[in-house]
VOROLUM-706633 format. One record per residue: y negated, z negated, x of N, C-alpha, C in turn; residue in three letters. Coordinates in steps of 0.05 Angstrom, whole numbers, plus 5000, padded with zeros to 4 digits. Layout:
VOROLUM-706633
YZXYZXYZXALA
...
***
This chain:
VOROLUM-706633
416041297097418241307119416941447147MET
415741667146415341857164412442007161PHE
411441727156408041847139406541927158ALA
406841857181405141937210405942157222ARG
408042307208409242497222408842787208VAL
407942967223407343237192409843347172SER
409543367151411243417139412043727144LEU
410443877158411844207167414544097185GLY
413043877202414743767227418243787212THR
418343487196420743497180421743747163ILE
419443917155420844107142423344287161ALA
421744317178423244447196425044417208CYS
425544047216428043957226430143987201VAL
429243937177431743927160432844237154LEU
429744397152431544647153433844797180ALA
432844717202434744727218437444587216THR
437844297196439744197201441744357178SER
440044577154442244687144442145007155VAL
440445167159440045427173441745477198ALA
441545307221442545337248445745287244LEU
446845127235449045187230451145527223PRO
448645637198449445837185449046067205GLN
446946017214446846277237447546277259TRP
448646057272451746097286453946157280ALA
454946087256456746317246457146557246VAL
454646687239453246897234454247137266ALA
452846967289452646997310455947007316GLN
457446827312460246857319461447097311GLU
461347047283462547257276462147627265SER
458447587272458147877271457547977293GLY
455847807305455347857342457947927358GLY
460247807350462347817367462747727400LYS
460047557405459347457428461847347453THR
462647467468464147517488463047217504ALA
465747127515465346827527467346727546THR
466046677572468946687591470246447593SER
470746327559471846147554473346237532GLU
476646117527476746147489475545877480PRO
474345987458474745747433476245477437ALA
475345277428477845097426476944917405THR
479344887385478344837362477444417359GLU
476344397341475344037342475943937318LEU
476843737327476143527299472843437304ASP
470943477308468643407308468443017293ALA
469142967272467742827262469742597252LEU
472542757260474942457260474742267263VAL
474842087259474541787264477741747279VAL
476841757306478741637325481441697316ASP
481941967318484342087315485642097286GLY
484242037271485242087237486142417241ALA
488242397216490242607216489042877200LYS
488443067209487743327196489443607200LYS
489743807186491043987178490444137210LYS
491944197227490644417248493644567253LYS
492644787268494345027278496244837303PRO
498144877299500444777321499744857351LYS
499544677370499044747396500944537413ALA
500344647436502844517458502944177455LYS
505544097453505543797460504243717477SER
503143467477502143257498503643057511LYS
504342957531506542777534505142587534PRO
506542407520507042137503505441907523LYS
503841847507501841567530503941377528GLN
504541137545506241027545505140747535ALA
506440547516505740347499504740167517ARG
502040007508500039877521501939587522SER
505139557511506139397525507439417546GLY
508539657555509939797576508939687603SER
511539557617511439467649511139627670VAL
514139857659514240067674511540317679SER
510440407653509340667658505840557661ALA
504140647669502140537661500640817643ALA
497940797629496941047613496441217643PRO
496041487620495341617638492941677644PRO
491441807662489341777678487342017659ALA
485242017664483342207647483342347669PRO
483842637666483342927676481243087675THR
479243247699477843287700477643547681ALA
479443667684479443927650480543847628THR
481043577621482443517597480143487572ALA
477043497577475643577559473143777566LEU
472744017577471744217578468844157556PRO
466644317576464044317559463344277532ALA
465944597524465044567500465744377483SER
467244127485467943957467465843747463ASP
463943807473460843637482460443517441SER
461443697425460943647395463243317395ILE
465043347402467043097385465842887403ASN
464742727394463842467407465842177404THR
467642207387470442117391472342187421ASP
471742347428472042417458471742237479ALA
469542127466468141877487469841627481ALA
470641537457472741277455474541197484THR
474540977492475840837508477840667497THR
478740587481480340377467483240587470GLU
484640377488487140447490487740727512ASN
485840737527485940877554487640797577SER
487240557578488340377601486440517622GLY
484440497625482440567648480740497648SER
478740437671476840377678474740667682TYR
476040917685474341087687473641287658ILE
470841337658471241487627469841657621PRO
471441877611472142157607469342247599THR
468142107580466342307567463142047570VAL
460942047558458941887552457041987533SER
456041867508453742027494451041797499THR
451041617521448641477522446641727536ILE
443741757528442341827531442042107511GLY
443342177496443742317478445442327460GLY
445142487441448242517415450842697432LYS
449842827453451643057456453942897481LEU
456442917472458442737493459842917514ALA
458742857527458443027558460042877583LEU
461842987598463242847617460442787635PRO
461742607638459742387667458942607688VAL
461342737701459442957715457443097710LYS
458143177693455843317677453143327670GLU
452942967665450642907658448542897684THR
446743017675444042927698441942617700PRO
443842487696443042167702444441897703ARG
444141797724445841457733446441447707SER
449041357703449841267677452841137682ILE
453240867671455340747678457140637654SER
459940627646460840617622463340347629VAL
462640067618465239857618466239887599LEU
468740017608470840087581471939917572THR
473439917544474739737534477239637547ARG
478239737566480539637581478939437612LYS
477139487612475439337634473839057623ARG
472839137604472138867579473838647587LEU
476138727577478538587571479938437588ASP
480438567612481038547636478938297654ASP
477138347652475238057661474437917640GLU
475737867618475237767593473237747593ASN
470537997587468037997581467737977549VAL
466137707542466337697510463437647495THR
461037717522458037777512457337937524THR
454538107510454038357522452338177552VAL
451037957550450537897576452237877598GLU
454637787596456837827618458238097623GLU
457738267602458138587607456138687632ALA
453038617626450938747635451438647666ALA
452238437667452838247695454138377715THR
455238517704457838757720457938987715ARG
455239147710454239337705453239407732ALA
452239697752451539747773448939727771THR
447639647791445039737791443539497768GLY
444639317753443439167728443938907728VAL
440938707726440438467737439438317714TYR
441438087711441137947684439137677688VAL
436637757679434837437685435537257666ARG
436937047666438236897652436236637633ASN
434936627617433336387606435036167594GLN
437336187604439735967583438736077555GLY
437435857531437835867506434735837495ASP
432435867510430035877504429436017487LEU
430236327499429236567499430836687476ASN
432436567459434536687446435736977458ASP
436136897484438237077498437237117530GLY
438137297542437937387574436037617569PRO
435437717590432738007594434538187612PHE
435138327612436838567624435038737642PHE
434938827665433739007674434339147705TYR
434139327702434739627718432539747735ALA
432939717763430439877776427839777777ARG
428039517771426139257767423939257745GLY
424939417725423239447705426039367680PHE
425239247652426039157632428639417617LEU
430839267608431839517596431239547562MET
432339707550431639687520435239677518SER
435639627493438639497474438839797451VAL
440939847442441239997422444439987410SER
444640037391448440007385447940327368GLU
450040357374451440677373449640907368ASN
448240957391446041077394443441027374GLY
442540807366441140787356438940577360VAL
436640537371434540337378434840177366PRO
434739847385433739597361430739517381LEU
430039367363428039247373428539007387ASP
427538947419429238767433427238517434THR
425538517421423638197420424838007412THR
427138107392428737897384431637977388TYR
432238137400435138117402437838017405TYR
435637687413438037487417440737517436GLY
442237397435443937307447446037607438SER
446137717420447837987408450237857406GLY
452238107390454038057377456637957395PHE
459337897391461637857412462038137415ASP
463238207444463838457455466738407432THR
467138327422470938407404470138617388ALA
468438697381467538897353467939217374ILE
466339197401466339427420467639577427TYR
467739847433469739967439468639947476ASP
466440027485464540037505461440027508ARG
461339877533458139887543457340037561VAL
455340297545454640517559451840407573GLU
451440457590448240357612447140667623ILE
445340637618444440837627441640757645ILE
440840847668438740687691437040917698ARG
435140847686431440927681431640967659GLY
429041137646427841147622429841327604PRO
430541217571432341337561429341447530ASP
427941547540425541567521426641777492GLY
428541967507429142147488430442047451LEU
431041857462433241617441431641447432MET
430141307447429141027447425841037435GLN
424541287448421541277440419841097457GLY
418540897442418340677447419940517468GLN
419840497496421640227505420440177531GLY
423440207543423340027577423340207595GLN
422440267613422140377638425640377651LEU
427140137662429140017666431040227659GLY
431140237631433940447622434940337594GLY
437040367592439140267554440940147567SER
442439927545444739907542444939907513ILE
447340147518448840177487451140087478ASN
450939997458453839857447455440077435LEU
458140087431457940247412462040157401VAL
461140027377462239997362465540087353ARG
467340007356470240007348471040207326LYS
472140327317472240497298475240407280ALA
475440467253478740497240479840667260PRO
482640627260483540817273486840927254LEU
488541217262489541287245491441207248ALA
492541027266495740907265495540607262GLN
497440467257496740187250496640037276ARG
494839857281494939797306494339437311GLN
495339217315494139017312494138817342VAL
491938677344491138577376490638337366ARG
492238077370491737807379491037777400THR
488737467404488037447433487937017433GLU
489036937448487836647444487936527473LEU
485536397472485536357496484536037502SER
484935857521484135697531482435647558ALA
480635427555478835427593477835237596GLY
476535197618474834907625471934887604GLN
472034627601470534487579470434487558TRP
473734507548474234427524473634777507ASP
473834987521473735297515475835347498ALA
476035477474478335577446477435837436PHE
478335967434477736227425480436407423ARG
479736477391482036597384480936897365GLY
482237107373481637367355484237517341LEU
483837607321484837887313484238157305ILE
485038307311483638557303486238737297ASP
485938787263488038927262486539187243VAL
487539537251486339687240489339857238SER
489339917213491440077202490040337170THR
491740457177491440717156491640527124PRO
490240577104491040517076492040637049LEU
492140867061493141077053495641247067LEU
498141247056500041427070498941667088ALA
496641757062496342067080494442027101SER
493541727112490941647129487541737120GLY
487741777095485441937089483741687080ALA
484741477083482741147087483741047105VAL
482040857116482740777147481940457148ARG
482140307153480640007158481639927182GLY
479039737188478539567210478039327211ARG
479039177216479238717211478738687241PHE
476038527244476838447271475038017257VAL
476937937262476337547265476337477287VAL
474237347291474237207317471936897324GLN
474036697329472636417328472636277358ALA
470536207363470636047396467835797392GLU
469935647404468935367408468935347439THR
465935197448466835137478464134927481ARG
464934737505462734617520461834687540ASP
459734587554458934677585459334477603SER
458434637626458834447647456534287647PHE
454734317632451934047625453633877598VAL
452833667606453333497573451633567556ASP
452233487530451133637504450133847502TYR
450734047520451634347520453934447506ALA
453134627490455734747477455735017458GLY
457435107449456735297432459435387409THR
459635417386460135447362460735707346GLU
462835897350461036217341464036297318LYS
463136437290465336507280464336837275LEU
465237017272465137327277467537387247LEU
466237587242468337727222467238047219GLY
469238157226467338527215469238617202PHE
468838857183471139027172469939317175GLY
470539427172469339817175471839967156SER
471040187140473640387127472240587124LEU
473640787131473541007128474241187115ALA
473641317094474841517072473441767083PHE
476241917082475442187083475342367057ASP
472242357053472642467027472742837022LEU
473242867043474643217040475243167072THR
476243507074478343507102474943507126ASP
472643517112470143587129468543347128GLN
469143147102467342977102468442707101THR
467542477123467542277133465742007127THR
466041837106464541657101465941447119LEU
463541277124464741057138463140867131THR
464040547120462140357114463340107125VAL
461139917132462639667150459939467136SER
461639167141460738977151460538757168ALA
459238627172458738437204458138177190LEU
458537937196457237757196458337527223THR
455837477230456237257263454636987258GLN
455736707259454236507261455436397281GLN
453536207296453636137314451435797319SER
452735647330451035387340451435257351THR
448735227372448735217409446935027400VAL
448134847417448234657438446434697464ASN
443734647460441534867479442434807510PRO
441634857528441834877561439534927564TYR
438234727572434734827580433834757613PHE
435534787625435734907657435234657670GLY
433634707695433234557715431634597718ALA
429034307733426234307739426434347774MET
424034507777423234507808422034237816HIS
422734227835422233937857419533977878ILE
417233997859414534007880416333967908ARG
413734237916413934227952416634217959ASP
417734347946420434367963422234627948THR
424934787955425734967943428134897930ASN
427934727919430834507909430434517876THR
431234457858432034337840432834037825TYR
432133967796434433747795437533837790THR
439033677789442333727792442733917769PRO
445634137778446834347766447134127734ARG
448533947732449733777714447833547704LYS
445133617704443033387695442733537667MET
441533417645441333557620438233407607PHE
436833627611432833597606432433587577LEU
433333507564433133487533434333307520GLY
433933357492434333107468437633167466ALA
439233047461442133047451441733097424GLY
440433137416440833247386439933547376TRP
439233667400438033887394440434167396SER
439334377375441034547362439534767350GLU
440734957357440535267347441835317329PHE
440735467307443235527287442435847275ASN
443836067286443636367289445336397264TYR
445136597250445836737232445437027222ARG
447137227232446537477229448737627208ARG
448237777187448537907172448838247171ASN
449538387170449338627169451438877158GLU
449839027147450739237129450839547145LEU
452639777140452340007157453440187132THR
452840387128453640587120453440857141ALA
456041057143454941327159456741497144GLU
455341757154456941957136456742187151LEU
459142257158459842567176461242767170ALA
459542917165460643257160460543367176HIS
463143647176463743817198462944067172ARG
461844187189460344497179463444697186PHE
462844637208465644817216466844737240ASN
468444927261469444757283466844747303GLU
464444807296462844787322459244677311ASP
459744577282456644517276457844267259TRP
456244027272456443777250454543567238SER
453943487223451943287211453043017209LEU
451042817223452042547216449142407206ASN
449842187183447642087185448541757179VAL
446741567190447741327187444841157186ASN
445440977171443740777156444840487160LEU
443640317170445039977173441939757166SER
442839597156441439327149442139127176ARG
440338947175441838717192439538437180ARG
440638327175439138007173439137847186ASP
437037677194436337407213435737187196TYR
437736917200436836727191436536427212ASP
435136427227435736247247433835957238ASP
435035767249432835527245434035327277HIS
432335277282432635037314430734777311LYS
432534647319430434417322431334277352ARG
429134187359430934217398427733997409PHE
428733907436426533827445427433737478ALA
425533867497425933917523423733877539PHE
424833777568422233707584420533917598HIS
418433887592416334067601415234047631ASN
415634207651414534097678411733967677PRO
412033847697409133557702408333617734HIS
406733617731405733577769406333397784PRO
406633107767408232897783410432757772ASN
412733017768415432967758416532907785PHE
416633037812417732967835416932627839HIS
415832537835414532227838415332127815GLN
414532107791415931857776418632037772THR
419532197755421832237744420932277716GLY
418732277704418832317678417032517670THR
416532687646415432917645414932927622SER
412533037600412933127577415133207562ALA
415533247544416933327518416133517505LEU
417233787501416333957481419133917460LEU
416533777432419433677409418533917391ASN
420234037377419034297359422134387338ARG
419734427313423034637307421834957305ALA
423535097293423135397291424135477264THR
423835657252424735777233423735987233TRP
426936297232426236547236427536737210PHE
426536827194428037027182427237237181GLU
428237467182428937757190429737967174GLY
428938137170430738497161429938657176GLU
431638767187432539007204433039197195HIS
431939437188433439667183433239877208TRP
435440027214435440307222437040467210THR
435840727220437240987208436841277230GLY
438941407223439541637248440941797229ASP
439342147234440742317219440042587243MET
441642747244442242957261444443157264HIS
443743337269445643527272445843667293VAL
449143717301449443837331451744007332LYS
450744227349453144437351452944627379GLY
455144817375454444967399454945247381ARG
452845387404453245717392453245907422LEU
453746147420454446317442451646557435ASN
450046597460448246717458446946807486PHE
447147117489446947217515449947147524LEU
452147177514454147117532454946877537GLY
453346687534453546367547454246227522ARG
455245937525455545767500453445527513ARG
452545417486450045247491450544977469HIS
449744777481449544577458446444407453GLU
446544387427444344407419445144017399ILE
443043897399443543697378440143687366VAL
439043647337436643547335436943297307ALA
434843117313434342927289433342877287GLY
432042627277430542347270432142107269ALA
429941887278431541607274429141467266ASN
429741207259427341067252428240787257PHE
426340677258426340327257424640167244GLU
425039967225423539707211424939557215ASP
422739317229423439027228422038877221PHE
422038787201419938587191421638327191GLY
419738017202420737857199418637597192HIS
418337457192417637197184418536937206GLU
415836777219416736607238415336327227ARG
415136047233414835917230415935647252TRP
413635557261413135377280412135107275ILE
413234857280412434667281412534407298ARG
410734277313411534107336412033797320ASN
412833617337413233307330410733237341ALA
410632907336408332797349409332757382PRO
407632707402408032647430409832347428SER
411732337450412932167448412932077475VAL
410132187491409832017521410732187544GLY
411232027566412232207587415232027579LEU
417132217585419532227582421732197607TRP
423731987609424732027637426932277638PRO
427032437662428732617662432332537657ALA
433832617640436232557638436632387613GLY
434732317604435432067573434932297549ASN
437832307540437932497517436832357499PRO
436632017496436131897470433431967464GLU
432432187452429032187451430132187418VAL
427332127404427131967380426732327365PRO
428332267338428332487328426832497300TYR
424832677292423232667278424132887252VAL
424332837230424933147213421933337211GLU
423033507206419933677218420833957191LEU
418833957173419334247154417534507164SER
417134677142415434897153413134857144LYS
411635027156408635007158407435217152ALA
404935347162403535527158406535747180ALA
406536017175408636197184406036467198SER
407936617213407436847223409337097213THR
407237317196409337497192407837747202ILE
410237817215410638107234412238357221SER
410938567227413138787218412339047242ASP
414439077252414339387263416739587252VAL
415439787263415640077255416140287272THR
417940417271417940617294419340847278GLN
418841087281420341327277419841617300GLN
421641757296421641937321423742127315GLY
422142437313423042777327424942777346LEU
427442837345427942897375430143117381TYR
430443297407432743487404433143467428ALA
435043587431436143567460437843807457GLN
438743947486439944177493441844157519GLY
444044287510445044327548446044617538ARG
444444827564443745057563445345187587PHE
447645427584449545547602446945707618GLU
446245707633444745927648446446027661VAL
448646037672451046147687453045997685MET
455846027689458045817686457645597708SER
455245857727455945427746453345287748TRP
451545417729448645247727448645207694LEU
447644907686446544927663444044717667HIS
442744807646439944677639439944487612LEU
439344237624438644017600435244027593HIS
435443997571431644037562432043857540ALA
429443727531429743507507426543397502GLY
426843357476423843267466423643097446ALA
421442887450422042667428419642647415ARG
418142677391415542597382415742347365LEU
413942147374415041887366411841677352SER
412741577334410841437312412041087326ASN
409740967329410240667331407640537326TYR
408640267308406040147295407739857296LYS
406339607304406339337302404439197304SER
405039067276402538857257403738657258GLN
401538337247402338127246399138017228SER
400637807211399637687185400537427195GLN
397637247199398236897188397736907154ALA
399936697155400336657124398336387117SER
396636257133394736137126392236227121ALA
392236487131388736617127389236877108THR
391836977109392437247102391837527113GLY
390037487142389537647154391237807168ILE
391138067170393338317181391338367209THR
393338387224392538427259394938587261THR
393438917277394839057284395139017318VAL
397138977322397538977347397639257367LEU
398739437355399839667371399739837350TYR
398440077353399040337339398840607351ASP
400440807356402240987363401941187348GLU
400341427353402041727330402641887345ASP
404742067338406042267356405842227385ASN
407242167399406942177422409442347428VAL
409042487452410142727459412442587483PHE
415142557483415742427509417942627515THR
418442817536419842997548422742937568PRO
424443097570426443017589427843357593TYR
428143337619429843627624431143477658GLY
433243687658434743697675436443937682GLY
437443907705439444187717441544127729VAL
443444197727446444097741447644407748VAL
448344367772449744617789452044477796VAL
454744707787456544597793457644757824ASP
457444607850457344667874460744787878VAL
461944527872465244697873466244607845THR
469344607841470344607825470344217814ARG
470244077833470743807834467543587843ASP
465043817846462743697859460243797846TRP
458743637829455943797819453743627829ALA
451743767842448943607842446643607819VAL
445243517819442843467801441043337806TYR
438743527784435743357791435143307761ALA
433243117756432243117725430242907724SER
428642977705425942817708426942727675TYR
425442517672424642327643423842047638ALA
420942147615419341927612419941717594ASP
417941577585417541407564415241237561ILE
414641147541412641037530411540687514PHE
410540607528409540297515407340167513ARG
406440227485403740247471401739967493PRO
400339927488398139677496397139577473GLN
395739317472395239167452392939357447SER
392539297418390239437403387639327407ILE
387839117430385338957435384738937463THR
386739177477386239247503385139497499THR
381539537503380239677494377739747521THR
377340017529375540087549372740077538ASP
370240147553367040127542366640127526ALA
368140397513367740537492368740347468SER
370240167466371840007448374040167436ASP
375340427456377940567451380440367460ALA
382440407435384840287460385940407481THR
386340307500387540407524390540627515LEU
391240787527393040927514396040867526PRO
398740827515400740717522401040757549PRO
401740577565403540617589405040737591ILE
405441057606407841277608409141067634VAL
410941097622413341027652415841367652GLY
415741487682416841717685418541627710GLU
420741817708422941807738422542017742GLN
424142077766425142337775427842217793TYR
429142457789432442307807434142597815GLU
435042527836436842757844439742627854VAL
441442767851444442597858446842867859GLY
448242757867451742827871453642657857VAL
455142797845457842697818459642857833LYS
462542737822464342847830465942847822GLY
468642917818470242877801473642937806SER
474042817830476942917849480042787835LEU
481842927843484242807845485442867803LEU
484143037795484642997767483442857755ASP
481142807764478242577749480542337755GLY
482042287772482242047784480541877806ARG
478942077813475941907832474342037819LEU
472141777818468341967805467841877819MET
466141887846463341857854462141967848PRO
458441727849456341907846454841757863SER
452341917864450441927893447241877876PHE
445841737882442941847870440441787888ALA
438641947873435641777897434541807872LEU
431741567869430441597838428241417853PHE
426541637841423541487842422741437811ARG
421941187805420841117774418340927780ALA
416440977761414040877756413040867731SER
410840697730408940747700406140707714ASP
405040837696402240887696399940827679THR
398440687678396540657650395840377655GLY
396840187671397339927665394339777659ARG
393939607647390739537644390139337669ALA
387039457678385639247695383839157685LEU
383039017689379538897684378139107690ARG
375139227681374239417681371439227702ASP
371839277724369039047738367439257734PRO
366339487725363539517720362039427692LEU
365139327666364239237649365338947641ASN
365338767637366338487634366938567600PRO
369438427608370738357579372338667570GLY
372438867587374439147582375539267598TYR
377939407593379839447610378939727625TYR
381039857638381240067638384940197655ILE
384840397646387140437652389140507679ALA
388240417696389340487731391040387744ALA
392740167734394640027744397140197741GLY
399440247764401640257774402940197783GLU
405940177784407939997784410040257799VAL
410740197828412740457829415540267840LEU
417840487842420040397845422140577856SER
422740547878424740707894427040697897GLU
429240877905431440707913433340887911GLY
435940817926438540947914440740727898ILE
443040947888444640837876447041027878ASP
448940877885451340847893454540797878ILE
456240987860457940837849460641007851GLU
462940857847465140987861467340787830LEU
468041017819470440947790473441087804ALA
475140947809477541077823480640867808ALA
481941137804485141067805486541167823ARG
486441007848488341167865491641177867PRO
492141037855495140957845495640917823LEU
498440937801498140827776498840547780PRO
496840427752496840097751494240047771GLY
492840207788490740137798488940177796TRP
486339997783484440097776482540007785GLU
479440137796477639967809474740097809PHE
472539897807469940057807468939897824THR
466140027839464939897848461240067853SER
459539957858456640037852454839877874GLY
453940047891451039887908448440017896TYR
446639897894443039927889441239817901THR
439739997909437939897931434739957915TYR
434039837909431539777896428839747911THR
427239887921424939767930422439767900ASP
420939597899418439627874415639427889THR
414539617884410739587896408739547871THR
407639537879404539497859402639817876PHE
403339977866401940227880399140277873ALA
398740117851395040157839395339807823ALA
392539747832392139497806390239227827GLY
390439067824387738947836389038937859GLN
386938867885386238987905388638737918PRO
388138527908389938287924393438397923ALA
394638577901396938597897398238837906GLU
395938997909397639347915398339297945VAL
400839427947402639417967404439217963GLY
403739007942405538767944408338797926THR
410038627921412038747916412438647876ARG
414138777860413638797835415938667828PHE
416138527818418138347799420238207826ASN
418738077834420237947859422437797853SER
423537707835425737667822428437847826PHE
427638107819429738257827429938357854PHE
432938337859433438367880433438637888PRO
433038577924433038947932436339087934LYS
437538877937440639007938442538847921HIS
444138967910445838877885448739067896THR
450638927894453539067892454638997878PHE
456539117865458838977839461639107854LYS
463338947853465739087849467838977832PHE
470739117827472238987803474539217815TRP
476839047819479239117820481739067811SER
483239217790485539097779488139177789ASN
490639047794492139307803495339167788TYR
497639317777499239207766501039447774THR
503439107781505439227792507739407781PHE
508239597781510239817760513239737762ALA
514239657790516939577788517939357809ASP
520439317805520439157835520538757823GLY
521238627836521238287824518238257811MET
515738327815513138387806513138467783LEU
514638657772514038907759512938667732ALA
510138757723508738727707507038537705GLY
507038447738504438157738501638447759THR
499638357748497538487752494838247769SER
493938347786492138177798489438347803LEU
488338217798485038317795483538077817GLY
480938197832479138167849476438257843LEU
474338067839470938307834469638037855GLY
466938207850464538097874462138197866VAL
459937917853457738097845455937927871ARG
455338137885452738067902449638097908ALA
447937857917445437997914443537937934TYR
442038057938439837947959437137777947SER
436237697969433937457958432737467948GLU
432037367923429237327907427137157904SER
425437207902423336957892421737037867SER
420036807872418336787845416236627849THR
413436667841411036527849409936397827SER
408536137811408036137792404535937799PHE
403635927782400835767776400635487761ALA
402735387742402835237731405635117733SER
405034817733403434587726401934557760PRO
404034717770402434717799402635007816TYR
402135027835401635307849404635327866PRO
406435457865408035507882409935757887ALA
411035807907413235917917416835897912THR
417835997896420835847897422736107901VAL
424936057918426236327923429536287921SER
430836447914433936367915434436587938GLN
436336497953438036627979440136847971PRO
440637027983441737227985445036937970ALA
446437207960448937007940450937187935TYR
453237117932456037317921456737157900ALA
458137257892460537047859462237207859VAL
464437037869467237107867468937137844VAL
469837357830472137267804474437307813ASP
477037287807480037407805480937347780GLY
483137487780485037427751488037587758ARG
489037387749492537507748493937437719ILE
495837667719496537707692499737787694GLY
501237637673503937697667504937767646PHE
507038107647507438107619509837927611LYS
509637767584511337627581514337697566LEU
512838007555515938157542513738487543ASP
514638607526514038927516510638907512GLU
510438737490508638717476505638497484ARG
507338237495504337987505504438017546SER
502237907539501337867564499437577576GLU
500537427596497837177597497137257621LEU
493637207617492837267635490936987651SER
489536967665488636717674486436857692ILE
484036807681480836887686479736687704ASN
479136767731477436557743474936587753VAL
472136527740469536647746468236407768THR
467136527792465536377810467236257820ASN
470136377840472336227847471635957870MET
469436047883468435857900466235837901PHE
465235797873463635607864461235537865ASP
459835857869456735867884455035697870THR
453635517891451335467867449035687864VAL
447435767849445436027849443535977823TYR
441736107824439536087807438936417796LEU
440036577779438936857779436436857787PRO
435336697760431536757767430136477776TYR
429636407799427936277807424736227794PRO
425036007780422035877764421335597774ASP
419135597751418735307753421035167740VAL
422635277726423935187703426435427716ARG
429235417726431235447732433035467720GLY
434935677714437635597699440935697715PHE
441535397729443435557744446335697732TYR
447135887749449336097746452535847736GLY
453135927713456335767713456935747737GLU
458935537745460335447760462735537753PRO
464735527780467835557777468335517749ARG
469835737734471235647709473935817715ARG
475735727700478735847691478835877663ALA
479936137654480936157623483036257623VAL
485236137607488136217607487736377575ALA
489836697574488836837550491636887545LYS
493136907524495537107513494437307498ILE
494837567497494137737491497137867471THR
497137947457499638017440498338257424THR
499338557426499538737409502238907392ASN
501738837366503738767353505039087343TRP
***
């Protein structure tokens, strides 16, 4: 698997995995190094609070039951998680916290660090916030995150594209990077504890990836205590959804725990003939093999049937589109997606300070689509007709991912430090078939009675993407108020495809031993405030056919970012503001060589500059809110003469603002009632295209307002009503020759019960 990484390098990592914890123990016992803080005992690898034998500690205040009306869950405190607890990734769990404020985050590395101590712009959508806003898809979650813009392509591209700071973002699950060329719409958020987002390159964990940042989806884990949650909801366009989420110890000792989630959904759309049916099943078992070792195995399956929405077509010589409710395709169009996944994770704790984690996952794809929709036509504005794209596709894939890392803390020169070292890999092999039906000529828009023709598989394209990497990261205490963050990754990446008709294999990308550094510094100005600076980069291979005049493939495009900022944790962690200035760029984009026709030079550059402001707070018991504003200015810094100085990705708004607030009344006549209000606002965006005719279209600035009201039915149950796009704003997030309207006003009623 790691054939292109030297055996010596791998040996060093494996030796470190075993020797470093033992060396650290020797330092602790033999050196008796003094520290400014007493050691804190940790259950580093316990799955969400599984019971272990520990010395008695001072009792903690009991958390109010989730069904309680008069008491709100306790807010996280700034001192609850000292830096020495960074080994304990379970500390990042947000389920049952009852808060929008994350205590720690694991994105950008494997260390679970307090948000204030991380020298990057990060956001976390906690389980509480996902539930309050009734977020059920990854797209909906990303739409609500600070600085993130979602380019919706309906169902044509198997899901949306995520952008931050003007650039595409990557996706990972439980910290393991995923190939996003066929990520699709992803799984239902019912299986996730939280959604972590880092803005700017995440090269340390991603290797080959996107400059915009990364979205990390963290799965729920089996709990030590019994918990049953059910949801039933109904909404506009015949939308019905049910969920049961059960976590329970399977042995009285708690040494075996299980979690099982079943979710079913069916819904139509604001557009006739469009709709979705989805069924998901998730099961996870955690076994405490010893007091120090836990094995977790899980299985996941999701089946979706989609009657796709094909968007609206631009009306030539105007800035308008066909009506929002017009269906521009065949009524029989249907996409069928099937995802099956098996995962195993082994976690071992050497001692209180050091642990080892090994994760292996396999995901299978089996998709079939049969559809027909209107292709834009230059005379559509006059005739109301256009040609149809009438096609069938099949996709079968096998996706393996794995990660192994050791992490811990040690005392050296009187200071405490945390480090992690590991390796991860990804292997995504897939086969795709495409078959077009005979043309039916120009077809009237809005007529779904397109003739159906059965199509079968023909020649296919077989592709394989592999990526391996070694990484290391450290958080070093230079002084009690000064911490240095440093890390690096060594990556191999290869992508190749083969046409089944010819048997010829073509290497698309091939990069070996790409070095990706990361660094940062955090200065605690006061107990509540810290300032930071950081540098991060990432690489993206260029096509093997993109060669210079010597026939050498151009080196990878390198994206890098400089960021400085201020973060705070005030009022015992109930108020967490952050402010950041960033400058991100990618260099080495291929430009046609003016002196050697047919060849390229690596001379293109895109620059993104801006600010990020975010505030998460719990001003009063029962009142949670979060808000974020981002200004982004993107330009071509170097490129073709006509584009230098012009805006890059002009569809990405310069200004975005996100806000959500929810308040629960604790007493009085309104006891148990909660009110929520949210705003998502964007400045103007535009897109230019050349086919089937040259034009520039724009989406004026707009805002979408959401609302919520909840009622406690009893100690266990709540009825909530969420209304999205309350004022029925009409907008197209990505204006193009084909646009996709944002969803109109929609109301959903949900009953949630915690048994």
